[in-house]
N, C-alpha and C positions, 0 to 999 in steps of 0.2 A: 400518594407520595408527592411532596413538593418538588417543583422543578426550580433549578437555579441557573441563571444565565450570568456569566462573567463578561463584562463589556470587552468586546474584541478590539485589539489595537492593530498595528501594522504587521502584516505577515513577513516572515522571512528567514528562519535559521535551522540548520541541521544539527541535531544532537543525538547522541545515543542515550536513551533513557535508562533509568534504573530497571526497567522491565526488560531490557535487552534489545529493543528495537529503537528506531528513530523516534525521538521525542520532538515536540513542537511548542512554539510560543509566540505571542504577539510582542512587538517592540514596546518596551515599557519606559516611558520618560522617567527620569530620576525623581521628579516631583511626585510621582504616584506610588513610589516604592518606599514604604516607611516600615521600620521594624522597631519593636520595643523589647529589649532583652529581659529575660527572666532573671530575677535577682538571686534566687537560690538554685540549688542543683537537684531539686526534687525530680525523681525519675517519672517516666510515663510508661503506660502499658502499650506494647507494640500492637496489640490487637486492635487498638483504636486507629491505626495508621495503615492497615493492610491494603495492598494494591487492588483496586477495582471491586471491592467487596460490598460497598455501601449503597451504590446506585446502579440501575440497569445500564447506564450509558454515560461515557465521558468523551468529550471532544477536545483535542489539543491543537493549537496553532503554533506557528514558528516564526522566528526571525532568522534571516541569513540563508535559508534554503527552503523554497516553497514545497519541495518534495518531501520534507520532513514531517508534514502534518499527519496525524494519525487519530484513530478513534479506538476506544476501549469498551468492550461489551461484556457484561456479566452473563455468561452463557448458562451456567448451572450454579445455583446457590449452595451454600455449605450444607453438607450432609451430616449424619450423626458421627462420622469419623473426622470431621473438621476439614473435609476436602471440598474445594470449590474450583470452578474453571472460568477463566476469562479469555477473550480473544482480542488481539491487538491487530488492527488493520492499517496498513500503510501502503499507499500507491498501488492498491489493488491486490496486495498480497496479505494473507491473514495467517497469524501465528497463534495457536491455542496454547495456553499455559495453565497447568494445574498447581494450585497451592494447597497447603495443609496447615491448619492451626494445631500445634502441639503444646505440651506444658512448658517446653523450653524455647519456643519461638515459632515464627512463621517460616515455612520452607516452600521453595519451588521444588516440586517433586518430579515434574516432567514438562516437556514442551514439544509441540508438534508443528512443524513448518508446513506452509501451503495447505491450510485447511479451509473449511467453509465456516467454522465456528458453530456448526450445528451438531456435530457428533459429540457424545458424552465420553470424554477421555478419563473421567475420574476413576474408572475401574479398569483402565488399561493396565497391562502388566508393567509398563514403564513407570507408571505412577505408584507402583507398589514394590519396586526393587530397592536396593540400598543406596542408589545414587540420588542425591538431592543437594540443593543449594540453599543455604540459610539466607533468608531475606531480611529478617529482623530477629534479634534475641527477644525473649519474652518481655523484658524490661529494658528501658533505655535511659541512660543518664549522660550528662555532658562529660566528655572525655572517654566514654566507652569506645572500644574498637572491636570490630568483628569482621569475619571474612565471608565474602560471597563467592559464588562459583561452584560448579560441581566438583572442582578440585581445590576449593577454598583458596583460589589464586589471587583474589583481589581484596585488599584491606580497606575497610570503611571506618570512619570516625564520626561520632556524634559531636559536632562542634558547638552546637547551641540549642537551646529550647526557648523559643520566643513567646512571650505573652501574647503579642499581636504581630501580625504580618499584614500590611495593607497593600493590596495589589489591584490596580485598575478599578478602584471604586469599591472593592470588597475587603472587609476586614476578616481575617482568619485568626483563630485563637489557638494557643498552645501548639505552635508550629515547631516541629523538630527539623534540624538542619544536619544533614549527613554529607560528608564529602570523601572523595578518594583522589589520589594522585597516581597517574599511570607512569609506566617505566620511562617514557620519554619526557616526563615532567608536566604534562597537561593535567589540569585540575578540573574535576567535575563535582558540582555541589547541587544537592537536591533538597527541596523543601516539601514537607508533608504536613497536611492539616488533619486535625482530629476528626474522625468519622467521615473523611473524604478520601484521603490518600495523597498521592503526589499532586502538587499544585503548581510548582515552579522549579526550574532547574537552570543552571548556568554552567557553561563549559568554556574554560579559558585555556587556549592552546599556548604553547611556549613560542610559537613562531610569529607572535604579534599580529595574528590574524584577526584579533578582536574577539571579545566575549560573545559567545552564542547563547541564546536563551530558549527555553520552552515554557509554556504555561497553559494551564487549564482554561478553556474558554466557555465550556458548558458542562453541566452534569445534571442528571435527572432521568426522566423517562426517555425511551428510545424514540427519536423523532420519526414521524411518518415519512415514508419514502417519497421523495419529491418526484422521482422518475420511475414510476412503477412499470411503465411500458414505453418502449421506444419503437420507432418506425425504421426497419432495416434499410429502406431505400435511402435514408439520410446518411448511411454509413457505407455506401457503395465505394468500391475500390477504384481509384484512379479516374473518377468521373468529373470532379468538381473543378479541377485546375489542369492546365496544359502539361505541367511537368512537376514531378516530385523527385527529390533527392534524399536518399537514406544513407546515413553513416552506419558503420558496423563495428562491433567489438567482439573479439574472441575467435574469429574465423575470417580468412582472407576473402571468402565468398559472401560474407554478410552484407557488405555495402551493395546497393543497387539503385537504379532509377526507374521511374515509371513515366511513360509518355502517353497522353491521350491522343491516339491516332485519328479516331473517328468518333464524333459525338453521337448522342442518342438519335436514332432515326424514328420514323413514325411508329415502328413496332417496339420502341424503347430498347433497341439493340445498340451497343457501343463497343469500341475496341481499344485495348490498352496494350502497350508493349513494355516488357520488363527487361532491362539490360543489366547484366552482372558479369564481371570478369571477361568482357569481350564477347559474351554470348547473349543473344536476344531471343526471347520467347514472346509470342503475341497471343493475347487472350481475347475472346469474344464473350461479352456478358449481355444478359437481358434482364430487365426489371419486369417481373410479371405480377399478377394480382396476389400471389401468395409468397413471393420471395425474389431474391436476386439469384440468377443461375449463370454458371459458367457453361457456355454452349460448346466451346471448342478451344483448343490451344494448338499453336503452330511453332515448333522449335526452329531455331536457326533461320529466323525471318528478319531480313534486313532492309527490304525495299519499301516498307510501309504499305504493302498491298492491302486492299480493303477485303478482309476475310469475313465481313458480316454476312455476306450472302453465299459463302462457300458451302458446298454440300454438307461438310462436316458440322457446320453451324446450324444447319436446318434439319438435321436428322433428329431422332428421338433420344439420343444420348446426351445427357447433361448432368452437371453436378451442382447441387444447391450450395450457394455461397453464404447467404444469410436469409432466414425467413423474414417476412415483412413485419411480423409482430414479434417482439422480443421482450422477455422478462427474466429477471434473475432466477436461475434454476432451470430454465428451459434447456432442452437438449435437441439436437438435430444432427442429421447425417450429411457429411460431405463425401465427395468422391463419385466417379461415374458409376460405381456399383454401390453407392451409399455405404462405403466400407469404414468410414471414420466418424466416430461420434464426438461431437463438440458440446460443451455446456456453456451457458451464459453464467459466468462466475460472479460478475458484478456490473453495476452501472454507477460509475464514479461521478460525484458532483463536480470534482475538479481533478485535473491531472496535469503535471508539468513535464514537458520534454524540451531539453535544450533551452531552458529559460522561458519558454512560451507556455502560457496557461490555457488549457483546453477544458471545456465544460461538458457535462453529460457524456462521459466517455464510456463506451461499451467495451467490456472485457469478456473475451471468450477463450476457452482453452480445451486442449485435448491431452489425455494421459495415455502414453503408449504402453504396450505390454511389459517393457523392461523398466517402467517407472519414470521415463523421461516425460517432461511436461513442456508443451509448446503453448505459449500464451500470447494473444494478440490484443492490442488496444486500438479502438477506432473512435475518431471524433466526428460529430455531425458536420456535414457539408465539407468534409476534408477526406475522410477515409482512414486508412491505417496510419497511425502516428508512432507506434512502438511495438516491438515484439521481443520475446525472450524465450530461448530454448534452454531449459534447465536439465542438464544431462547427468547429474549425480546427486546423491543424498546431501552432499555438502553445499548444494545450491549453486555450484559453478554453472555459468550460463554463457550462451552466445546471444548477443542482442543487436537489434537494429533500431535506429531512431530517426524520425523525420527531421531533416536539417534544413530543407528548403521546399517551398511549394509556390507555384505561380506561373509566370511565363517561361518559355524555354530560354535558358541563358544563351547569350552569344558565345559562339565557339572561339 
């Protein structure tokens, strides 16, 4: 299969794509965006514009919000019933979507949040119930209107069918343009190329915030993983800087700070204190040949006592923080009784927190018996940069994000 690379431009914007998650696109100078209108109103077949159906992998970049970048993967190709599955990954979270070709159009028949993209949902009961959302009618003509959403709540209109759409050095043919206007007046316009799918989108808010755009930057084979394995020591918590400040959302106890009390000694033992809501807990860690271990913790510790050589730090009780070798899919046990199982859910090429871009970000998570998910993001030579505790099926969460790291601020 041929690979296609669309020249990347400047990053930057948050959009909500027609796929239901955040879309992305490079900044596109006006001189590179040229369209040629179709002179007649001949219709096109929607099957030529289905989302994510034609190539194994799509990569989208963005203007206006770096965190809006996403990738789209074709997990399972179309079966004899017209069902196929894609996964959309954004900022370390993956959503799997099942579509179906029918004689009257393309439908989204189910979606599944916080997945790995590896499970086949085409035969899940949710993909075979009566709830579905029309993605495209079977044929599309200029002026056609149709409703998307599981309650048919959002009207879309085919505003144009372009003979050519020239974007960033690539010419796309027979491009359909579909747009919708939301209740607050914001407009969202999508461009779909034949035998590719969505290639470009623009979102225009009514608050004069400026048009936001998304665009396809690559489509073809799945790229080889650049970071197949990482070294856990590079992600040690609280080791690389004297002080870390974390802001929180959703809970008054979410904000906290970390202070490096005592650096690595000859046995690679170090000490960190975590302060939150007036309470300080001190932790002693050790980097060993097979991983990073929490050796002991001391609640209500305020005097910055050196606990590295305390008897509790030198006994046989310890909790694995991170193995020294980590790959996506690996599992390991945390806790002094190894009672909590964590999985390496992703290694992200890039991740943005509070406007700062981090690379090679390690993502680990645990799922609790009641279904809650705790997910942590770690950057090399920094440590934890973000975490989220997702406590219900609606995706409501408590989050913390790194807001400062470096020297200890002056009081």
